[in-house]
CHARMM-style PDB file with segment names, atoms N, HN, CA, C and O in Angstrom:
ATOM      1  N   MET     1     -41.767  17.163  -2.283  1.00  0.00      PROA
ATOM      2  CA  MET     1     -41.828  17.853  -3.522  1.00  0.00      PROA
ATOM      3  C   MET     1     -40.596  17.845  -4.058  1.00  0.00      PROA
ATOM      4  O   MET     1     -39.686  18.311  -3.372  1.00  0.00      PROA
ATOM      5  N   GLU     2     -40.352  17.404  -5.172  1.00  0.00      PROA
ATOM      6  HN  GLU     2     -41.092  17.026  -5.729  1.00  0.00      PROA
ATOM      7  CA  GLU     2     -39.211  17.287  -6.014  1.00  0.00      PROA
ATOM      8  C   GLU     2     -38.755  18.525  -6.611  1.00  0.00      PROA
ATOM      9  O   GLU     2     -39.575  19.250  -7.175  1.00  0.00      PROA
ATOM     10  N   CYS     3     -37.600  18.823  -6.549  1.00  0.00      PROA
ATOM     11  HN  CYS     3     -36.934  18.234  -6.091  1.00  0.00      PROA
ATOM     12  CA  CYS     3     -36.834  19.949  -7.275  1.00  0.00      PROA
ATOM     13  C   CYS     3     -36.678  19.486  -8.718  1.00  0.00      PROA
ATOM     14  O   CYS     3     -36.379  18.334  -9.033  1.00  0.00      PROA
ATOM     15  N   GLU     4     -36.932  20.592  -9.656  1.00  0.00      PROA
ATOM     16  HN  GLU     4     -37.175  21.527  -9.400  1.00  0.00      PROA
ATOM     17  CA  GLU     4     -36.677  20.414 -11.077  1.00  0.00      PROA
ATOM     18  C   GLU     4     -35.268  19.732 -11.480  1.00  0.00      PROA
ATOM     19  O   GLU     4     -35.058  18.776 -12.227  1.00  0.00      PROA
ATOM     20  N   ALA     5     -34.316  20.587 -10.696  1.00  0.00      PROA
ATOM     21  HN  ALA     5     -34.487  21.363 -10.090  1.00  0.00      PROA
ATOM     22  CA  ALA     5     -32.929  20.197 -11.069  1.00  0.00      PROA
ATOM     23  C   ALA     5     -32.648  18.724 -10.614  1.00  0.00      PROA
ATOM     24  O   ALA     5     -31.923  17.985 -11.281  1.00  0.00      PROA
ATOM     25  N   LEU     6     -33.234  18.339  -9.483  1.00  0.00      PROA
ATOM     26  HN  LEU     6     -33.823  18.939  -8.941  1.00  0.00      PROA
ATOM     27  CA  LEU     6     -33.096  16.976  -9.071  1.00  0.00      PROA
ATOM     28  C   LEU     6     -33.736  15.888 -10.002  1.00  0.00      PROA
ATOM     29  O   LEU     6     -33.300  14.743 -10.123  1.00  0.00      PROA
ATOM     30  N   ARG     7     -34.785  16.384 -10.615  1.00  0.00      PROA
ATOM     31  HN  ARG     7     -35.139  17.314 -10.516  1.00  0.00      PROA
ATOM     32  CA  ARG     7     -35.587  15.288 -11.435  1.00  0.00      PROA
ATOM     33  C   ARG     7     -34.656  15.243 -12.760  1.00  0.00      PROA
ATOM     34  O   ARG     7     -34.413  14.162 -13.296  1.00  0.00      PROA
ATOM     35  N   HSD     8     -34.231  16.258 -13.181  1.00  0.00      PROA
ATOM     36  HN  HSD     8     -34.428  17.137 -12.745  1.00  0.00      PROA
ATOM     37  CA  HSD     8     -33.384  16.636 -14.494  1.00  0.00      PROA
ATOM     38  C   HSD     8     -32.153  15.522 -14.309  1.00  0.00      PROA
ATOM     39  O   HSD     8     -32.096  14.588 -15.109  1.00  0.00      PROA
ATOM     40  N   VAL     9     -31.224  15.637 -13.297  1.00  0.00      PROA
ATOM     41  HN  VAL     9     -31.271  16.396 -12.648  1.00  0.00      PROA
ATOM     42  CA  VAL     9     -30.179  14.919 -13.182  1.00  0.00      PROA
ATOM     43  C   VAL     9     -30.517  13.432 -12.853  1.00  0.00      PROA
ATOM     44  O   VAL     9     -29.820  12.513 -13.283  1.00  0.00      PROA
ATOM     45  N   SER    10     -31.483  13.259 -12.167  1.00  0.00      PROA
ATOM     46  HN  SER    10     -32.050  14.005 -11.818  1.00  0.00      PROA
ATOM     47  CA  SER    10     -32.010  11.760 -12.087  1.00  0.00      PROA
ATOM     48  C   SER    10     -32.372  11.098 -13.379  1.00  0.00      PROA
ATOM     49  O   SER    10     -31.896  10.034 -13.774  1.00  0.00      PROA
ATOM     50  N   GLU    11     -33.299  11.864 -14.027  1.00  0.00      PROA
ATOM     51  HN  GLU    11     -33.686  12.729 -13.706  1.00  0.00      PROA
ATOM     52  CA  GLU    11     -33.634  11.231 -15.276  1.00  0.00      PROA
ATOM     53  C   GLU    11     -32.605  11.320 -16.242  1.00  0.00      PROA
ATOM     54  O   GLU    11     -32.531  10.251 -16.848  1.00  0.00      PROA
ATOM     55  N   GLU    12     -31.817  12.115 -16.619  1.00  0.00      PROA
ATOM     56  HN  GLU    12     -31.878  12.984 -16.127  1.00  0.00      PROA
ATOM     57  CA  GLU    12     -30.929  12.297 -17.483  1.00  0.00      PROA
ATOM     58  C   GLU    12     -29.618  11.640 -17.221  1.00  0.00      PROA
ATOM     59  O   GLU    12     -28.891  11.312 -18.159  1.00  0.00      PROA
ATOM     60  N   GLN    13     -29.276  11.426 -15.912  1.00  0.00      PROA
ATOM     61  HN  GLN    13     -29.867  11.692 -15.150  1.00  0.00      PROA
ATOM     62  CA  GLN    13     -28.186  10.580 -15.255  1.00  0.00      PROA
ATOM     63  C   GLN    13     -26.738  11.419 -15.842  1.00  0.00      PROA
ATOM     64  O   GLN    13     -25.660  10.926 -16.173  1.00  0.00      PROA
ATOM     65  N   ARG    14     -27.150  12.779 -15.829  1.00  0.00      PROA
ATOM     66  HN  ARG    14     -28.027  13.179 -15.560  1.00  0.00      PROA
ATOM     67  CA  ARG    14     -26.023  13.773 -16.090  1.00  0.00      PROA
ATOM     68  C   ARG    14     -25.703  14.679 -15.163  1.00  0.00      PROA
ATOM     69  O   ARG    14     -26.653  15.164 -14.547  1.00  0.00      PROA
ATOM     70  N   LEU    15     -24.562  15.063 -14.879  1.00  0.00      PROA
ATOM     71  HN  LEU    15     -23.791  14.669 -15.379  1.00  0.00      PROA
ATOM     72  CA  LEU    15     -24.393  16.193 -13.823  1.00  0.00      PROA
ATOM     73  C   LEU    15     -24.761  17.532 -14.136  1.00  0.00      PROA
ATOM     74  O   LEU    15     -24.744  17.886 -15.315  1.00  0.00      PROA
ATOM     75  N   MET    16     -25.096  18.331 -13.223  1.00  0.00      PROA
ATOM     76  HN  MET    16     -25.110  18.044 -12.266  1.00  0.00      PROA
ATOM     77  CA  MET    16     -25.410  19.823 -13.377  1.00  0.00      PROA
ATOM     78  C   MET    16     -24.295  20.717 -12.455  1.00  0.00      PROA
ATOM     79  O   MET    16     -24.144  20.651 -11.235  1.00  0.00      PROA
ATOM     80  N   VAL    17     -23.669  21.450 -13.282  1.00  0.00      PROA
ATOM     81  HN  VAL    17     -23.792  21.504 -14.273  1.00  0.00      PROA
ATOM     82  CA  VAL    17     -22.667  22.411 -12.544  1.00  0.00      PROA
ATOM     83  C   VAL    17     -23.437  23.679 -12.055  1.00  0.00      PROA
ATOM     84  O   VAL    17     -24.063  24.391 -12.840  1.00  0.00      PROA
ATOM     85  N   ILE    18     -23.365  23.889 -10.885  1.00  0.00      PROA
ATOM     86  HN  ILE    18     -22.857  23.310 -10.248  1.00  0.00      PROA
ATOM     87  CA  ILE    18     -24.000  25.109 -10.503  1.00  0.00      PROA
ATOM     88  C   ILE    18     -23.080  26.157 -10.341  1.00  0.00      PROA
ATOM     89  O   ILE    18     -21.972  25.960  -9.840  1.00  0.00      PROA
ATOM     90  N   THR    19     -23.562  27.551 -10.835  1.00  0.00      PROA
ATOM     91  HN  THR    19     -24.461  27.711 -11.242  1.00  0.00      PROA
ATOM     92  CA  THR    19     -22.577  28.642 -10.775  1.00  0.00      PROA
ATOM     93  C   THR    19     -23.054  29.827 -10.093  1.00  0.00      PROA
ATOM     94  O   THR    19     -24.271  30.003 -10.037  1.00  0.00      PROA
ATOM     95  N   GLN    20     -22.232  30.695  -9.547  1.00  0.00      PROA
ATOM     96  HN  GLN    20     -21.244  30.552  -9.593  1.00  0.00      PROA
ATOM     97  CA  GLN    20     -22.567  31.702  -8.911  1.00  0.00      PROA
ATOM     98  C   GLN    20     -21.722  32.906  -9.529  1.00  0.00      PROA
ATOM     99  O   GLN    20     -20.498  32.774  -9.501  1.00  0.00      PROA
ATOM    100  N   HSD    21     -22.252  34.057 -10.080  1.00  0.00      PROA
ATOM    101  HN  HSD    21     -23.246  34.164 -10.103  1.00  0.00      PROA
ATOM    102  CA  HSD    21     -21.854  35.003 -10.591  1.00  0.00      PROA
ATOM    103  C   HSD    21     -20.866  34.366 -11.894  1.00  0.00      PROA
ATOM    104  O   HSD    21     -19.767  34.870 -12.125  1.00  0.00      PROA
ATOM    105  N   GLY    22     -21.332  33.356 -12.595  1.00  0.00      PROA
ATOM    106  HN  GLY    22     -22.225  32.947 -12.407  1.00  0.00      PROA
ATOM    107  CA  GLY    22     -20.583  33.024 -13.797  1.00  0.00      PROA
ATOM    108  C   GLY    22     -19.487  32.060 -13.450  1.00  0.00      PROA
ATOM    109  O   GLY    22     -18.785  31.577 -14.339  1.00  0.00      PROA
ATOM    110  N   GLU    23     -19.290  31.715 -11.956  1.00  0.00      PROA
ATOM    111  HN  GLU    23     -19.860  32.108 -11.234  1.00  0.00      PROA
ATOM    112  CA  GLU    23     -18.214  31.022 -11.623  1.00  0.00      PROA
ATOM    113  C   GLU    23     -18.826  29.547 -11.117  1.00  0.00      PROA
ATOM    114  O   GLU    23     -19.819  29.443 -10.397  1.00  0.00      PROA
ATOM    115  N   ALA    24     -18.016  28.395 -11.651  1.00  0.00      PROA
ATOM    116  HN  ALA    24     -17.209  28.479 -12.237  1.00  0.00      PROA
ATOM    117  CA  ALA    24     -18.626  27.152 -11.136  1.00  0.00      PROA
ATOM    118  C   ALA    24     -18.337  26.987  -9.542  1.00  0.00      PROA
ATOM    119  O   ALA    24     -17.211  27.193  -9.090  1.00  0.00      PROA
ATOM    120  N   LYS    25     -19.313  26.644  -8.815  1.00  0.00      PROA
ATOM    121  HN  LYS    25     -20.227  26.476  -9.182  1.00  0.00      PROA
ATOM    122  CA  LYS    25     -19.138  26.641  -7.474  1.00  0.00      PROA
ATOM    123  C   LYS    25     -19.617  25.197  -6.946  1.00  0.00      PROA
ATOM    124  O   LYS    25     -19.250  24.898  -5.810  1.00  0.00      PROA
ATOM    125  N   ALA    26     -20.426  24.244  -7.683  1.00  0.00      PROA
ATOM    126  HN  ALA    26     -20.724  24.486  -8.606  1.00  0.00      PROA
ATOM    127  CA  ALA    26     -20.966  23.030  -7.055  1.00  0.00      PROA
ATOM    128  C   ALA    26     -21.241  22.197  -8.360  1.00  0.00      PROA
ATOM    129  O   ALA    26     -21.262  22.602  -9.523  1.00  0.00      PROA
ATOM    130  N   VAL    27     -21.447  20.917  -7.866  1.00  0.00      PROA
ATOM    131  HN  VAL    27     -21.430  20.588  -6.922  1.00  0.00      PROA
ATOM    132  CA  VAL    27     -21.893  19.971  -8.852  1.00  0.00      PROA
ATOM    133  C   VAL    27     -22.921  19.119  -8.158  1.00  0.00      PROA
ATOM    134  O   VAL    27     -22.827  18.610  -7.041  1.00  0.00      PROA
ATOM    135  N   LEU    28     -24.047  19.045  -9.124  1.00  0.00      PROA
ATOM    136  HN  LEU    28     -24.122  19.459 -10.032  1.00  0.00      PROA
ATOM    137  CA  LEU    28     -25.159  18.033  -8.607  1.00  0.00      PROA
ATOM    138  C   LEU    28     -25.246  16.809  -9.471  1.00  0.00      PROA
ATOM    139  O   LEU    28     -25.560  16.980 -10.649  1.00  0.00      PROA
ATOM    140  N   GLN    29     -25.005  15.587  -9.032  1.00  0.00      PROA
ATOM    141  HN  GLN    29     -24.749  15.448  -8.075  1.00  0.00      PROA
ATOM    142  CA  GLN    29     -24.987  14.547  -9.730  1.00  0.00      PROA
ATOM    143  C   GLN    29     -25.915  13.439  -9.209  1.00  0.00      PROA
ATOM    144  O   GLN    29     -26.104  13.385  -7.994  1.00  0.00      PROA
ATOM    145  N   ASP    30     -26.524  12.529 -10.041  1.00  0.00      PROA
ATOM    146  HN  ASP    30     -26.370  12.574 -11.029  1.00  0.00      PROA
ATOM    147  CA  ASP    30     -27.306  11.341  -9.573  1.00  0.00      PROA
ATOM    148  C   ASP    30     -26.553  10.533  -8.782  1.00  0.00      PROA
ATOM    149  O   ASP    30     -25.328  10.579  -8.892  1.00  0.00      PROA
ATOM    150  N   ILE    31     -27.126   9.719  -7.917  1.00  0.00      PROA
ATOM    151  HN  ILE    31     -28.121   9.681  -7.828  1.00  0.00      PROA
ATOM    152  CA  ILE    31     -26.541   8.868  -7.034  1.00  0.00      PROA
ATOM    153  C   ILE    31     -25.842   7.709  -7.619  1.00  0.00      PROA
ATOM    154  O   ILE    31     -24.777   7.304  -7.153  1.00  0.00      PROA
ATOM    155  N   VAL    32     -26.475   7.124  -8.718  1.00  0.00      PROA
ATOM    156  HN  VAL    32     -27.341   7.453  -9.096  1.00  0.00      PROA
ATOM    157  CA  VAL    32     -26.059   6.070  -9.345  1.00  0.00      PROA
ATOM    158  C   VAL    32     -24.657   6.286 -10.053  1.00  0.00      PROA
ATOM    159  O   VAL    32     -23.734   5.472 -10.031  1.00  0.00      PROA
ATOM    160  N   SER    33     -24.652   7.582 -10.715  1.00  0.00      PROA
ATOM    161  HN  SER    33     -25.401   8.244 -10.732  1.00  0.00      PROA
ATOM    162  CA  SER    33     -23.321   7.908 -11.441  1.00  0.00      PROA
ATOM    163  C   SER    33     -22.289   8.331 -10.528  1.00  0.00      PROA
ATOM    164  O   SER    33     -21.124   8.179 -10.895  1.00  0.00      PROA
ATOM    165  N   TYR    34     -22.539   8.870  -9.321  1.00  0.00      PROA
ATOM    166  HN  TYR    34     -23.485   8.994  -9.023  1.00  0.00      PROA
ATOM    167  CA  TYR    34     -21.822   9.275  -8.139  1.00  0.00      PROA
ATOM    168  C   TYR    34     -21.029   7.787  -7.666  1.00  0.00      PROA
ATOM    169  O   TYR    34     -19.808   7.702  -7.534  1.00  0.00      PROA
ATOM    170  N   GLU    35     -21.896   6.769  -7.470  1.00  0.00      PROA
ATOM    171  HN  GLU    35     -22.888   6.838  -7.577  1.00  0.00      PROA
ATOM    172  CA  GLU    35     -21.525   5.640  -6.939  1.00  0.00      PROA
ATOM    173  C   GLU    35     -20.450   4.884  -7.915  1.00  0.00      PROA
ATOM    174  O   GLU    35     -19.439   4.291  -7.539  1.00  0.00      PROA
ATOM    175  N   GLN    36     -20.912   5.050  -9.255  1.00  0.00      PROA
ATOM    176  HN  GLN    36     -21.733   5.532  -9.560  1.00  0.00      PROA
ATOM    177  CA  GLN    36     -20.088   4.352 -10.329  1.00  0.00      PROA
ATOM    178  C   GLN    36     -18.627   5.212 -10.341  1.00  0.00      PROA
ATOM    179  O   GLN    36     -17.576   4.627 -10.604  1.00  0.00      PROA
ATOM    180  N   THR    37     -18.663   6.529 -10.058  1.00  0.00      PROA
ATOM    181  HN  THR    37     -19.517   7.004  -9.844  1.00  0.00      PROA
ATOM    182  CA  THR    37     -17.570   7.290 -10.083  1.00  0.00      PROA
ATOM    183  C   THR    37     -16.511   6.920  -8.882  1.00  0.00      PROA
ATOM    184  O   THR    37     -15.287   6.995  -8.990  1.00  0.00      PROA
ATOM    185  N   GLN    38     -17.136   6.564  -7.881  1.00  0.00      PROA
ATOM    186  HN  GLN    38     -18.130   6.503  -7.793  1.00  0.00      PROA
ATOM    187  CA  GLN    38     -16.438   6.164  -6.681  1.00  0.00      PROA
ATOM    188  C   GLN    38     -15.739   4.968  -6.738  1.00  0.00      PROA
ATOM    189  O   GLN    38     -14.549   4.856  -6.443  1.00  0.00      PROA
ATOM    190  N   GLU    39     -16.601   3.903  -7.186  1.00  0.00      PROA
ATOM    191  HN  GLU    39     -17.567   3.994  -7.426  1.00  0.00      PROA
ATOM    192  CA  GLU    39     -16.067   2.538  -7.504  1.00  0.00      PROA
ATOM    193  C   GLU    39     -14.778   2.612  -8.590  1.00  0.00      PROA
ATOM    194  O   GLU    39     -13.754   1.943  -8.442  1.00  0.00      PROA
ATOM    195  N   SER    40     -14.970   3.376  -9.506  1.00  0.00      PROA
ATOM    196  HN  SER    40     -15.802   3.919  -9.626  1.00  0.00      PROA
ATOM    197  CA  SER    40     -13.848   3.537 -10.532  1.00  0.00      PROA
ATOM    198  C   SER    40     -12.609   4.280 -10.002  1.00  0.00      PROA
ATOM    199  O   SER    40     -11.494   4.067 -10.478  1.00  0.00      PROA
ATOM    200  N   LEU    41     -12.818   5.110  -9.060  1.00  0.00      PROA
ATOM    201  HN  LEU    41     -13.724   5.283  -8.674  1.00  0.00      PROA
ATOM    202  CA  LEU    41     -11.648   5.965  -8.549  1.00  0.00      PROA
ATOM    203  C   LEU    41     -11.008   4.995  -7.440  1.00  0.00      PROA
ATOM    204  O   LEU    41      -9.823   5.086  -7.118  1.00  0.00      PROA
ATOM    205  N   ALA    42     -11.846   4.112  -6.915  1.00  0.00      PROA
ATOM    206  HN  ALA    42     -12.809   4.039  -7.176  1.00  0.00      PROA
ATOM    207  CA  ALA    42     -11.264   3.035  -5.982  1.00  0.00      PROA
ATOM    208  C   ALA    42     -10.450   1.907  -6.683  1.00  0.00      PROA
ATOM    209  O   ALA    42      -9.456   1.370  -6.196  1.00  0.00      PROA
ATOM    210  N   LEU    43     -11.008   1.620  -7.896  1.00  0.00      PROA
ATOM    211  HN  LEU    43     -11.817   2.056  -8.292  1.00  0.00      PROA
ATOM    212  CA  LEU    43     -10.196   0.607  -8.603  1.00  0.00      PROA
ATOM    213  C   LEU    43      -8.816   1.249  -9.099  1.00  0.00      PROA
ATOM    214  O   LEU    43      -7.718   0.722  -8.917  1.00  0.00      PROA
ATOM    215  N   LEU    44      -9.045   2.508  -9.776  1.00  0.00      PROA
ATOM    216  HN  LEU    44      -9.937   2.936  -9.923  1.00  0.00      PROA
ATOM    217  CA  LEU    44      -7.870   3.097 -10.047  1.00  0.00      PROA
ATOM    218  C   LEU    44      -6.836   3.307  -9.140  1.00  0.00      PROA
ATOM    219  O   LEU    44      -5.654   3.191  -9.464  1.00  0.00      PROA
ATOM    220  N   LYS    45      -7.310   3.688  -7.723  1.00  0.00      PROA
ATOM    221  HN  LYS    45      -8.271   3.782  -7.460  1.00  0.00      PROA
ATOM    222  CA  LYS    45      -6.201   3.664  -6.776  1.00  0.00      PROA
ATOM    223  C   LYS    45      -5.404   2.350  -6.417  1.00  0.00      PROA
ATOM    224  O   LYS    45      -4.192   2.262  -6.220  1.00  0.00      PROA
ATOM    225  N   MET    46      -6.367   1.332  -6.374  1.00  0.00      PROA
ATOM    226  HN  MET    46      -7.352   1.404  -6.534  1.00  0.00      PROA
ATOM    227  CA  MET    46      -5.746   0.009  -6.278  1.00  0.00      PROA
ATOM    228  C   MET    46      -4.775  -0.505  -7.341  1.00  0.00      PROA
ATOM    229  O   MET    46      -3.843  -1.279  -7.124  1.00  0.00      PROA
ATOM    230  N   LEU    47      -5.107   0.013  -8.485  1.00  0.00      PROA
ATOM    231  HN  LEU    47      -5.864   0.642  -8.661  1.00  0.00      PROA
ATOM    232  CA  LEU    47      -4.249  -0.150  -9.736  1.00  0.00      PROA
ATOM    233  C   LEU    47      -3.037   0.330  -9.594  1.00  0.00      PROA
ATOM    234  O   LEU    47      -2.029  -0.341  -9.817  1.00  0.00      PROA
ATOM    235  N   ALA    48      -3.029   1.651  -9.175  1.00  0.00      PROA
ATOM    236  HN  ALA    48      -3.848   2.197  -8.995  1.00  0.00      PROA
ATOM    237  CA  ALA    48      -1.830   2.731  -9.031  1.00  0.00      PROA
ATOM    238  C   ALA    48      -0.773   2.042  -7.749  1.00  0.00      PROA
ATOM    239  O   ALA    48       0.455   1.962  -7.778  1.00  0.00      PROA
ATOM    240  N   GLN    49      -1.608   1.648  -6.782  1.00  0.00      PROA
ATOM    241  HN  GLN    49      -2.606   1.713  -6.759  1.00  0.00      PROA
ATOM    242  CA  GLN    49      -0.838   1.138  -5.598  1.00  0.00      PROA
ATOM    243  C   GLN    49      -0.021  -0.222  -5.994  1.00  0.00      PROA
ATOM    244  O   GLN    49       1.074  -0.491  -5.499  1.00  0.00      PROA
ATOM    245  N   SER    50      -0.672  -1.019  -6.919  1.00  0.00      PROA
ATOM    246  HN  SER    50      -1.561  -0.801  -7.321  1.00  0.00      PROA
ATOM    247  CA  SER    50      -0.082  -2.211  -7.119  1.00  0.00      PROA
ATOM    248  C   SER    50       1.020  -2.045  -8.219  1.00  0.00      PROA
ATOM    249  O   SER    50       1.980  -2.813  -8.274  1.00  0.00      PROA
ATOM    250  N   SER    51       0.855  -1.097  -9.016  1.00  0.00      PROA
ATOM    251  HN  SER    51       0.075  -0.473  -8.971  1.00  0.00      PROA
ATOM    252  CA  SER    51       1.798  -0.785  -9.945  1.00  0.00      PROA
ATOM    253  C   SER    51       3.204  -0.031  -9.242  1.00  0.00      PROA
ATOM    254  O   SER    51       4.296  -0.163  -9.794  1.00  0.00      PROA
ATOM    255  N   GLN    52       3.073   0.642  -8.171  1.00  0.00      PROA
ATOM    256  HN  GLN    52       2.185   0.749  -7.722  1.00  0.00      PROA
ATOM    257  CA  GLN    52       3.999   1.284  -7.320  1.00  0.00      PROA
ATOM    258  C   GLN    52       4.702   0.160  -6.671  1.00  0.00      PROA
ATOM    259  O   GLN    52       5.933   0.177  -6.684  1.00  0.00      PROA
ATOM    260  N   SER    53       4.079  -0.805  -6.110  1.00  0.00      PROA
ATOM    261  HN  SER    53       3.079  -0.818  -6.100  1.00  0.00      PROA
ATOM    262  CA  SER    53       4.609  -1.864  -5.347  1.00  0.00      PROA
ATOM    263  C   SER    53       5.492  -2.671  -6.262  1.00  0.00      PROA
ATOM    264  O   SER    53       6.662  -2.926  -5.978  1.00  0.00      PROA
ATOM    265  N   ILE    54       4.846  -3.101  -7.468  1.00  0.00      PROA
ATOM    266  HN  ILE    54       3.895  -2.894  -7.699  1.00  0.00      PROA
ATOM    267  CA  ILE    54       5.823  -3.829  -8.386  1.00  0.00      PROA
ATOM    268  C   ILE    54       6.981  -3.236  -8.769  1.00  0.00      PROA
ATOM    269  O   ILE    54       8.002  -3.918  -8.862  1.00  0.00      PROA
ATOM    270  N   GLN    55       6.987  -1.772  -9.069  1.00  0.00      PROA
ATOM    271  HN  GLN    55       6.158  -1.218  -8.994  1.00  0.00      PROA
ATOM    272  CA  GLN    55       8.051  -1.005  -9.500  1.00  0.00      PROA
ATOM    273  C   GLN    55       9.081  -1.162  -8.286  1.00  0.00      PROA
ATOM    274  O   GLN    55      10.290  -1.194  -8.517  1.00  0.00      PROA
ATOM    275  N   ALA    56       8.644  -1.246  -7.160  1.00  0.00      PROA
ATOM    276  HN  ALA    56       7.662  -1.221  -6.972  1.00  0.00      PROA
ATOM    277  CA  ALA    56       9.271  -1.032  -5.858  1.00  0.00      PROA
ATOM    278  C   ALA    56      10.069  -2.455  -5.615  1.00  0.00      PROA
ATOM    279  O   ALA    56      10.939  -2.612  -4.759  1.00  0.00      PROA
ATOM    280  N   GLY    57       9.648  -3.358  -6.441  1.00  0.00      PROA
ATOM    281  HN  GLY    57       8.941  -3.230  -7.137  1.00  0.00      PROA
ATOM    282  CA  GLY    57      10.142  -4.784  -6.230  1.00  0.00      PROA
ATOM    283  C   GLY    57       9.497  -5.547  -5.126  1.00  0.00      PROA
ATOM    284  O   GLY    57      10.017  -6.536  -4.610  1.00  0.00      PROA
ATOM    285  N   GLY    58       8.288  -5.028  -4.767  1.00  0.00      PROA
ATOM    286  HN  GLY    58       7.866  -4.224  -5.186  1.00  0.00      PROA
ATOM    287  CA  GLY    58       7.339  -5.720  -3.627  1.00  0.00      PROA
ATOM    288  C   GLY    58       6.522  -6.756  -4.471  1.00  0.00      PROA
ATOM    289  O   GLY    58       6.633  -7.082  -5.652  1.00  0.00      PROA
ATOM    290  N   SER    59       5.768  -7.119  -3.602  1.00  0.00      PROA
ATOM    291  HN  SER    59       5.678  -6.853  -2.642  1.00  0.00      PROA
ATOM    292  CA  SER    59       4.852  -8.228  -4.300  1.00  0.00      PROA
ATOM    293  C   SER    59       3.419  -7.641  -4.036  1.00  0.00      PROA
ATOM    294  O   SER    59       3.237  -6.671  -3.301  1.00  0.00      PROA
ATOM    295  N   LEU    60       2.408  -8.317  -4.702  1.00  0.00      PROA
ATOM    296  HN  LEU    60       2.556  -9.105  -5.299  1.00  0.00      PROA
ATOM    297  CA  LEU    60       1.010  -7.799  -4.743  1.00  0.00      PROA
ATOM    298  C   LEU    60       0.448  -8.431  -3.538  1.00  0.00      PROA
ATOM    299  OT1 LEU    60      -0.727  -8.234  -3.228  1.00  0.00      PROA
TER     300      LEU     60
END
């Protein structure tokens, strides 16, 4: 049995903010978007580390 919220985020590839008493508590996101976000964050982290290394006079 598939939940309507899961179907929505999967089909729309958009996240859904879950609130409690009007306050954001959690985020529901489809797995493809989540994995893309994780890959982007990993690349940004590598870029930042490389930039820091260059500024410190080190090598890549």
